[in-house]
N, C-alpha and C positions, 0 to 999 in steps of 0.2 A: 504494500500500500504506500503510495507516494503522498507526501505532504507538501503542498505549495504554500507560499506565504499568505495568500488570500484566504485559505481555509483555516488558518490558526485563529484562535479566540484571543482577542486583545484584552489586556487587563483594563479594569474600570478605573480611570484616573481622576475623573472629575465628579464632584458631588452631585451635579444634576443628572449625570449618567447613572450614578448609583441609585438615585431616587426613581428615575424612570424604570430601571430594571427591577427594582423592588416592587413598584406599583404593578408592573407587568406580571411578576411572579404571584403577587397577591390576587390579581384578577384570574389568573390561571387556576389558582388554588380554589377560588370561589366557584369557578365553572366546574371543576372536578367534583367538589362536594355536592353541588346542585345536580349534576348528572347522576351521581351515585344515589341521591335521594329519589330522583325520578325513576331510575331503573328499579330500585327497591319497591317503589309504589306500583309500578307496572307489574312486577313479579308477583306481588301480593294483592292485586286488584280484585281477585275473586273472594278474598278473605276480609279485606279492609278497604274502605273507601280511600282512593288515592290521596285526596285532600287531607283526610284524617291521618293517614300514614305520614305525610310530609309534616303536618303540624306536630305530630308525636316525635318525629325525628328532630325537629327543631326545639323540642321540649316546650311547646307553646300550647296553651289551652284557650279555646274560644268559648265564650259564654254569650247567650242571648241577653240583650238589654231590655 
């Protein structure tokens, strides 16, 4: 496997780059968590209402007012 200069990952040198990459990682993490909850809800949809499953996964309780 050959490595050219363009394929190497550069170090993060500036604070604004660090912040941008950190925000991108946090967004990807949120997407992953959301997709796992949705997949769980779909997998159990015959046993539990998908909305109830997601609220339970978020440890949230909804009450009528």
